[in-house]
C-alpha positions in Angstrom: 51.0 139.4 104.1 54.2 137.7 105.4 56.7 135.9 103.2 60.4 135.1 103.3 63.1 132.9 101.8 61.6 132.8 98.4 65.1 132.1 96.8 64.2 133.2 93.3 61.1 131.0 93.2 58.8 134.0 93.4 57.3 133.4 90.0 55.8 130.2 91.3 53.9 132.0 94.0 50.5 133.5 94.0 49.9 135.9 96.9 46.5 136.9 98.3 45.8 140.6 98.3 46.5 142.6 101.4 47.4 146.1 102.6 51.0 145.4 103.4 53.5 142.8 102.0 56.5 142.0 104.2 59.4 140.0 102.8 61.9 139.0 105.5 64.9 138.3 103.2 66.6 135.7 101.1 64.7 136.8 98.0 67.6 135.3 95.9 69.9 132.3 95.7 73.2 134.2 95.6 72.1 137.9 95.5 73.4 139.0 92.1 71.9 142.0 90.3 70.1 139.8 87.8 68.3 138.0 90.6 67.4 141.1 92.5 66.0 142.9 89.4 63.9 139.8 88.6 62.6 139.8 92.1 61.8 143.5 91.9 59.8 143.1 88.7 57.7 140.5 90.5 57.3 142.7 93.5 56.2 145.6 91.4 53.4 143.5 89.9 51.9 142.5 93.3 48.6 144.1 94.3 49.5 145.2 97.8 49.4 148.9 98.5 52.6 148.8 100.5 55.6 146.5 100.3 58.6 146.3 102.6 61.6 144.1 102.1 64.9 143.3 103.8 67.9 141.3 102.8 68.9 137.9 104.1 72.1 135.8 104.2 71.8 134.8 100.5 71.4 138.4 99.3 75.1 139.2 99.0 74.8 142.3 96.8 73.0 144.3 99.5 76.0 143.8 101.8 78.7 144.3 99.2 77.3 147.1 97.0 75.7 150.3 98.4 73.7 150.9 95.2 72.0 147.5 95.4 69.2 148.9 97.5 68.3 151.1 94.6 67.6 148.1 92.4 64.5 147.6 94.5 61.9 150.0 93.1 58.7 148.0 93.8 59.1 148.2 97.6 60.8 150.0 100.4 64.1 148.4 101.3 65.1 148.6 105.0 68.5 147.9 106.4 68.8 148.9 110.1 66.2 151.6 109.6 62.6 152.3 110.0 59.5 153.8 108.4 55.9 154.4 109.2 53.0 153.1 107.1 49.4 154.0 107.9 50.4 154.5 111.5 52.4 151.3 111.8 56.0 151.8 112.8 58.2 149.3 111.0 61.9 148.4 111.6 63.9 146.1 109.3 67.3 144.5 109.7 69.1 141.7 107.8 71.6 140.4 110.4 71.8 136.9 112.0 74.3 134.9 114.1 77.3 133.8 112.1 76.4 131.1 109.6 79.2 129.8 107.5 80.4 132.5 105.1 77.0 133.9 104.1 76.1 137.6 104.0 75.1 139.7 107.0 76.8 137.5 109.5 77.8 138.8 113.0 79.1 137.0 116.0 76.8 136.3 118.9 77.1 138.5 121.9 78.2 142.1 121.7 78.2 142.6 117.9 74.6 141.5 117.5 73.6 143.3 120.8 74.8 146.5 119.2 72.8 146.0 116.0 69.6 145.2 118.0 70.1 148.1 120.3 69.3 150.4 117.4 65.7 149.1 117.3 63.5 151.9 118.8 61.2 151.1 121.7 58.1 152.1 119.8 58.2 149.7 116.9 55.0 147.9 116.0 56.3 145.6 113.3 59.8 144.1 113.5 61.2 142.6 110.3 64.4 140.6 110.7 65.9 137.8 108.6 66.8 135.4 111.5 64.5 134.4 114.4 64.9 135.1 118.1 66.2 132.3 120.2 63.7 129.7 121.1 60.9 131.0 118.9 60.3 129.2 115.6 64.0 128.6 115.2 64.4 124.8 115.6 66.3 123.1 112.9 65.6 119.6 111.6 68.4 118.5 113.9 66.5 119.7 116.9 68.7 122.7 117.6 67.3 126.1 118.6 69.6 128.4 116.6 67.9 131.8 116.9 69.7 134.9 118.3 69.7 135.4 122.1 70.4 139.1 121.7 67.5 139.5 119.3 65.2 137.8 121.9 66.3 140.3 124.5 65.6 143.2 122.1 62.1 141.8 121.3 61.4 141.5 125.0 62.4 145.2 125.4 60.5 146.5 122.4 57.5 144.1 122.5 56.4 144.7 118.9 52.9 143.7 117.9 54.3 141.6 115.1 57.8 140.1 114.5 58.3 138.6 111.0 61.4 136.5 110.1 62.5 133.5 108.2 66.0 131.8 107.7 65.1 128.5 109.3 62.9 127.0 106.6 61.8 124.0 108.6 60.5 126.2 111.5 57.9 127.8 109.4 54.8 128.9 111.3 53.1 131.3 113.6 52.7 131.7 117.4 51.7 134.4 119.9 53.6 135.1 123.1 53.4 137.9 125.5 51.4 140.1 123.2 53.6 139.6 120.1 52.7 137.6 117.0 55.8 135.8 115.8 55.8 134.6 112.2 58.5 132.5 110.6 57.3 133.2 107.0 59.8 131.0 105.1 58.2 130.3 101.8 60.6 127.6 100.7 60.9 124.3 102.5 64.2 122.5 103.2 64.4 121.4 99.6 64.0 125.0 98.4 60.6 124.3 97.0 58.1 127.1 97.6 55.5 124.9 99.3 54.8 127.0 102.5 51.9 129.4 102.1 52.1 133.1 102.8 51.0 133.9 106.4 48.3 136.5 106.8 48.2 138.6 110.0 45.5 141.2 110.9 46.8 144.1 112.9 
């Protein structure tokens, strides 16, 4: 079950059941503790056996306060780290190419290349906030704004599933070279949670 960019509208969402819930960041509007704890209460009430979340560019507290990850108790929070669930090797990372003054910004090129170089070669499920370049990353202005360095890492790792969000208007799913790519943005450009969770069978 893939969702992302819920921006504190989670209470308006009803999720189908599934084995694994993946949230690709931007759970909040500004990432303060109150918003994170409200999101966590909602997460904890979901029926999925396993839940994994990462931060996004709106989730400031996760970048600024080391203890923020402990405010998530209803899921496993990943930040440039991995875990294994029922044989699936999952890696999560919140970074994206620099985007105004939001959280988890890095410059294109070497800074992002270094982050993505940490992704192990044997990952089955890759969870990032931003998209790879040229894949479900086109803005309403017609620009492909995904990360070139992330695309290179995906081509190296070849995960079975890559879930992300960030570009609300590029919501959708496609398959390329054996990888299922999912832009799971739940909110549309108006920040209304109109885009349904995307279900993937692995």
